[in-house]
N, C-alpha and C positions, 0 to 999 in steps of 0.2 A: 606451727599449724599451717596447712595449705590454705591458699586464698579460697574464699567461698565460691560456689558455682554461680551465685547471683552476680558477684563482681566480675567473674569471667565472662558472663553472657552480656553484660551491659558494656557497650563500647565507651571509650573515653569521652567522645564528643557528646554522648548522651548524658554524661554526668557533670560536665562543666561547659561554660561558655567558650565557644571556639574563636571568639574575638580577643577576649582578655586572658583566656586560658586559666580562669579562676572559677571557684564554685559560683553558681548562679546568684545574682543579686536582682531580685524582682524580675524573674524570667518572663519574657514575652514570646508568644508563639506566632510564627508567620504562617502564611497560607500553605507553604510547602511543608509545614510541621517541624521545621528547624526552630530551635529556641535560642535566644540570646538575652543578655542582660538589657534591661530597659536603658540604662545609661550608655551602654555600648552602641545600641541602635541609634540613640539620639546623636551621639558623636559621629556615627557613620552617615546619618542623614545630613548633617551639616556640610559634609564634603561633597554631597551630590548636588547637581544643578536642579534636578526635578525634585520637588518637595512633596509631591502628592503620592509617591510610591517609593518603595525601598527595595533594593536588590539584595537577595539573600547572599551572604558571603560564601556560603557553601555550595549551592547549586545554581545560583544566578537567577532563580525564579523571582519574578516581580510580585510584590504584595502591595495592593492599594491600601493606603493609610486611611483610617476613619477620620471623622471631622476633628477630633482632638489630637491627632498625630499619634506618635509612638505610644504615649501613655494610655491611649484608648484601645490599643491592641489587647487581645485576650491574654490574661495571666496564665502561665503554665502551672496551675496548682499541682498537677501530677508530679512534675519534677521537684517542686518544693517538698511535697509530701514524701517522695521517694528518698530525699536526702536523709530523712529520719531513719529509714530502713537501712540505707547505705552506712550511716554513722554507726549503727548497731553492729552491722557486719564487719566494719573495719575494726571496731574495738574487739570483737571476737577473734579476729585473725591476727591482731597485733600481739605477738608472743612476748615482746619486751615490755609491755605495759600491763599492769595489774588493773583489774576491774574494781571500781569503787562505787559505793552506794550513791545514787543520785537523789535520794530522798531526805537523808538526814545531814546534819551539819558536821558530824564526826568524820565523814568520808571513809567509813569503814570498808573493808573488803567486801565485794558483792558476791553472793553465792546464788542469787536468783534474779529473775527478770519478770516485770509485769508488762504483758503485751498491751494492756489497756492504757497504762500511763506512759509506757515507753521508757521506763526507768529501770536501771539495775538496782537491786535491793540487798541490803545486808540482812542477816537472820533476824535481828531485832525489828527492822522495819517490815519484814515479811509478817512477823507476829502481829504488829500493829495493823498492818493492811487487812489481816483476816479478822480483826476485832471490830474495826470501824465499819459502820453500816454502809457508808458510801462506797468503800472499796472492797467490801466483803465478797462480792461476786466477781471480782477481777480474776483474770487468768494469770496465775503466777507459776512459772516453771523454773527448774534449776538451770544454771549456766551450762553445765555439761550437756543437758538435754537440748538446750537452745543451740549449742554448737553442732550437735549431731543432726538436729532438725531445722537448721537455720533457713533452709530454702523453702520449707513448708510452713513454718510458723509465720503468721501474719500479724504485724504490729498495727494496732488501731490507728487509722488515719487521723490527721489533724482535724479539729472541730470545723464544722461547716462555716464558711465565711459569712459575715453579716450582709444583709441587703444594702445595696448602695443608696437606696432611697429611704428605707426604714431601718436605720442602723441598729435598732434594738431587736430586730427579727433576723433569724437565720434563713438561709436559702435552702428550703426543703423540697420545693416543687419545681417542675419544669414546664414552661408554657410551650405547648406544641405549636400554636399559631406563630409565636415570635421566636421560637428556638432559643430561649434563654432561661436562666435560673431566676426564680421569683420566690417571694416569701408569702406568708398567709395573707398579709394585708394587701399585697399586690393583686390578689385574686378578686378583691371587691372594689379596687380603685382603677389603676392604669391597665389592668388586664381583665377587666370585667367582661363576662360573656365569652372569654377565650377558653379553649380546651387546655387542660393541664393535668399532669399526673405527678405522683410522688417519684422522686429520683429512683428509688429502689425498684419501682415497677417499670419505669421507662428505660432504665439501664439494661434490663434483661433483653429487650428488643435491640438496643444499641449494640450490645455485645454480639448478638446473633448476626446483625448486619456486618459488623467489622470482621467477625470470624469467617463469614461467607466470602467477603472480598479478599481476605487473607488467603483463603484456599485457592482462589483464582490467581492471587499474586504469586504463589509458589510455581504455578504453571508458567506464568509470564516470565518469571526469573529464569526458568529452564530455557524458554524460547530466546530470551536475551543472551544467555550464555552460549547457546548454540549458534545464534547469529554472530556473536563476537568471534567464536572459533572459526566459523565459516569465512567471515570477512578476513581474519588473519591468514587463513589458509589460502584464500584467493590472492591476498597481497604477496604471500610467499610464492605462489604460482606465477604472479606477474614478474617478480624479481628473477625467478628461474627462466621464464621466457625471454626477459630482457637480456639476461646473460647469454642464453643460447642464440638469440637473434644477433647480438653483437659479435659473438663468435663466428656465426655464419657470414656476416657481413665482412669481417676481417679476412676470412678465408677466401671469399670471392674476390675481395680487393687485391689480395696477394697474387691470385691467379692472373688477374687482368693487368696488374701494375707493370709487368714486363713490356707490354705493348704500348700502353698509354699511361705513363706514370703520372704526368701532371693532371690529366683529366680524371684519372681514377682517384687520385688523392682528393681532388675537389669533390667528386661524387661521394667518396667515403665520409668525408667530413660532414657533408650535408645529411647523409643518411644517419650517421651517428648522432648528429644534433637532433634529428627528428625523433630517434629512439629515446634520447635523453629527455627531450621535451615531453614526449608521451609518458616516460617513466616518472618524471617529476610531477606532471599533472595528475596522472593516475594515482601515484603514491599519496599525493595530497588528498585526493578524493577518498581513497581507502582510509587514510588517517582520519579524515573528517567523519566518515561513516563509523569508524571504530570509536572515535571520541563521542559521537552521538549515542552509540550503544552503551559505552561506559557511563556517560552522563545519565542516561535513562536508568541504567543498572544501579548507580549510586543513589539516584533519587528514589527508586523503588525500594532499595534495601533500607535506606534510612526511614522512609515512610512506613514500611512493613515493620521495622523494629519498633518504631513509635507505637504502631497499632498493637503489636504483640505485648509490649510492655504495659500499655494503658489498660489492655484487657486483663492482663495477669496481675498487675500490681496496683492499678488505680481503683479508687473508690467509685461508688456510683456517681457521686457529684463530679469527680474528676473526669470520668468517662463522658458524662453528658456535656461537660464544659467544652470538649473538643471533638465530640463524636461527629458532628456535622462536617468539620474540617477534615477529619480522618477519612470519612466516606468520600467526600468530594475529591480529596487528593488521590486516594486510591483509584477511584473511577477514572479520573483524568489520566493518571499514569497507565492504567490498564488499557486505555484507548490509544496509547502511543503505537504508531505503526513501525514495524520492523523494517530495516533496510532490506530491499529486495535483492539479496545476495545471489539467488539462484539464476537470475537472468541478467540484470543490469551490471552487477559487480563481476559476474562471470565473463561477460563481454569485455569489460574494462580490463580484465586480467589477461586478455588475449593480445599478443603482439608477435608477429612472425616476419620473416624475411623471405621473399620470393625472388629468386635470381633470374636473370635473363640470359639467354644464349647469345653469343657474339653475333651469330647470323641474324638475330632478330633486332639488332641494334641499328637504328638510323644514325645515332651518335652514341658515343660511349655511355653506357648505363650499367650500373651494378645490379639494379633491381628496384624494388619498392618495399617500403615498410607498411604493413597493414596493421593498424591499431584497432582492430575490432571487426565485427561482421558488417558487410554492406547489405542493406535491405532496401528494396524499392517496390512500392505497391502502386500499380497503375490503375486508374479508375476511369469511369465514363466522364469525369470532369463535370459532374452534375447535369449531364445532358440526357434527355429521354427521347424516345420515338425513333423514326426511321432514318433520321439524318444525324451525322456524327457531330462532335463538339467543334466549336470554332475558336475557342480561346483556352489557354492554360489557366488563366486567372492566377489565383494564389493557392491552388489546390495542393501543390507540392512544396510550398514554402516550409523551410525548416526541416525538410526530409533529406535523406541521403542523396536523392537524385535531383535535388533542386539545381537548376542551371544546366542540367544534362539532357533536357527534353525539349524538342521543338515539335510544333504541330502543323500539319499540312493536310487539307482535305479530310479532316477527322482522324487521320492516322498520326500516331505519336512516334517520333524518331528519337531513339535513345542512344546516347554515346557512352560506350562502356568505359568506366573510369580506371579499371585495373585489369591487368592480365591475370587470368586464373580460371578456376572452375566456378560455374554459376548454376544454381538450381533454379529452374524456371517452372512455375506452376500457373496454369491458365484455366479459367472457368468460363464456359459458355453461359449465355443468359437464359432466363426462363421465358416461356411463352407469355402471351397476353392473358388478360383476365377480364371479367365483366360481371354484370348483374346476374347472369345465369351460368357463369363459369368462374367458380371460386378460385382464389389464389392457391388454396391448399390442394386443388385437383389438377392444376395445370402441370405441364411438363417442365422438367428442370434441365439446365444445361449440363454438359459433360465437364469433368475435371480431368485435365491431363498434366503430367509432370515429366520433367526430363532434366538431365544434368549435362552441361556443355562447357567446353573450354573456349573462352572468348579472349580476344586480344584488346589491350588498351587502345582506345580510339576507334574501335570497330562500332558500326552503327546498326541497330536493330529497328525494324518496323513493327509497331505494335498497334493493333486494332482491338479495342475493348468492346465486346458485344453489349448491346442494349436490349432490354426485354421488349416483348411485343406490347402494342398499345392496349389501352383499356377500352373494351366494347361498352359504349355508353348506355345501350338500351335493350340489347338482346343477347343471343349467343353466337358463337363463332369468333375465334380469336386468331391473331397473327402469330407467326413463329418468332422465337427469340434469335437474336444475332449471335454468330459465333465469335470467338476470340482467337486472334491470329498473332503469332510471333514469328517473324521471318527475317532473312537476310535482306539487304537492299535489293537484290535481284529476285526477290520473292521466293527464294528457297525456304521452305518451311522448317522451323525448329519445333514449335509446338502449335497445334491447332485443336481447340476445344469446341466441338459443335454446339450450336444453340438448340433449344427444345423446339419440337414441331408444334405447330398450332392445331386448331381443330375447327370444324365447320359442319353446318347442316345437322344440328341436333345437340341437345344438352349432353353433358359428359356422363352418360349412363353406361358406356362401354369401357372395357379395361383401358387404362391410360398406357399407351405404348410409345408416347412421344418424347420421353426423356432423351437428351442428347446422348449419342453413342460414343463409346471410347474406341470402337473399331474404325476401319477405314471406310465403312459403309454406314450411312445414316439409317435411322428407323423410319417407319411410316408415320405420318401424322395421325392424330386420334380425334375422337369426338363424333364419330358417325361411321356410316358404311362407305362413304366416298372420301378418298384421301389420296395423297401423293406418296409414292414410294420414295425413300431417301436416296440421295445421290451417293456416289462412291468414287474413291480414288481422286478426290479433289474436285469433282464435277458436281454441278448443281442438280437438284431434283427436277426431272423432266417427264416422269411417267405417272400420269394420273389415270382416272377411269372415265374421262370425258364427261364428267358431270360438273355440277356447280361447286367445285371445291376451291380451296385457297390456292394461292400461288406457291410454286416450289421454292425451297430454300436455296440460296446461292452457296457455291463451294469456294474453294481456293482459286480455281482456274476458270470456271464457267458459271453463268447466271442460272437461276432456277426458272422453270417454265411459267408463263403467265396465262390467265384465262383468255379465251378467244374473243368473247363479246366485248368486254370493256377495255382490254389492253392489247388486243391483236396478237395474242399468243398462240401457242401450238397445242395447248391441252387445257382441260379444266372448264370448258364452256364459259359460264358466267362467273368464273372464279376470280380470285384476286391476282395481284401482280407478283411475279417472282422476284426474289431478292437478288441483288447484284453480287457477282463474285468479288473476292478480295482484290484481285488484280484490276478489277473495273471500278473500285471505289467502295464496295461493301454497303451501299445504300439499301435500306430495307424496302420491301415491296409495299405498294399501297393496297389498302383494303377497299372493297366495293361499298359497303354500308357501315354505319356506326363507328367510323374512325378505327376500324380493326386492322391497322397497319402492322407490318412486321418490324422487328427491331433492327437498328444499325448493326451491320455485321452479316447481312445477307438473309435476314429473316423474311419469309414469304408473307404477303398480305392475305387476309382472309376475305371470303365473300361477305361474312357478317350479316346474318339475317336481320331484316328491318327496312324501314323506308327512309332513313337518314343517310344520304350518300356522303362519302368523304370528298373533300375538295382537293 
């Protein structure tokens, strides 16, 4: 006869202790829901230095021991009870062994089975069973029927254990406040005024909770398997790229070796060492990630199996004995974060070789190994207002461009680390804001992108624009500074214009002051009097000769300033124009209410009010 479906579904480690590999003897359940013999755990604890917790031999999860040690851990009643069912199934599937009656002394051949007593019965004992009042109502079925329906017939569980305090009483109730089994006497003594229910009632809710978590577990298992597949695929991609990179390095080395044999061999060795180092390091990282995924998978599988088995085969008492631990364990495992294979592991799988032309070599070089994407984000370094930053501080610590940036007069000088193509994205800053000029209404800076081939050791000048200042008491705000990326001779690569400010009235007119992506800037907003934007790298100089703000500075020339306060050419009592990038990029001063323009050439505002800027 084939082995029963139940025996096929239950894994070996669920049926026996995985320390002694024998049937369980007083099984104790750990917080991870793995069970082991009490004696085995006690022997294991003797070998540990720390005696207040025990490491699970299967999944390495730590379980804090209660005050009494291993003996005070929860008994796994479910496993002990399941042994009775397993023993019946094994007898049914053992073709070489005849079934004998477990009720009488004659040990006659058994033809029936009592699910209430858990005994195989001969025909004579079946007749007695049906005559005696105590056993008259028991369910007795034929052996052949039991074999055919072995997976659906439930054997009556063992009697409920006695209360550890009141040994004459059985544990029929569950204390909700203490989350433990209690007897009837406990309800009027140690658990007086506590909330409690019968196991049969409480178990219904416990089953529902476990089943709900098991449903989520299935999805989590799919996610873990997908993550494992993706991590393995990325590791394979790394190995493929490593092999391709080594092939390209060897090819280039062979081409160059004819001219500079000794130096080429030295360079080849260094580069291959670099590739091998990256390969070993990354392979370990992938292996670690895969191991973590597999560990999480094993933990989730074993916990889910425990949950499924306790729900399907456990009695109400057995379910309640471990329901809290099952729920806690499943919730903990479901919160496990997956390895971010789409970004971090994808980058770690990247390795390539970029060769150099002989004409570009100051000294013999085969090229460089790129072990991932280079990314540098340049910021205002925590600085605000019209003046630029004065110190790098620790803003770039731990980032790809740490040690590659120097600061002078607010402008950041970046040394290119590798020869290759770089994608540069720059964003101009927003205009100022204030009590009558909401942030949500102000102009926004332009965003410009471009891709350029840069050489190792080349220096770029970077000015990160700063937003206009906050008007403290009225309306009228300064413009935002532009962001500039240029060569050392000020040849522009990417220039993103800052937003135009506004003056002489609250923002009830359409906002047209967002930074422009074209070569000509837009007009400032916020009233009927404003500056037209500059064009072709020149600052804004055309106003309407009223009390408007200062013009924004461009790449090459400053913005115009108000005549009265700053001796400018336009704008009457308006603010100061912003400086051009080539002149330092300082933002223009506002007339009133600290309404300055931002660093990067933002023009200052007139700023209505009586509080003058200093």
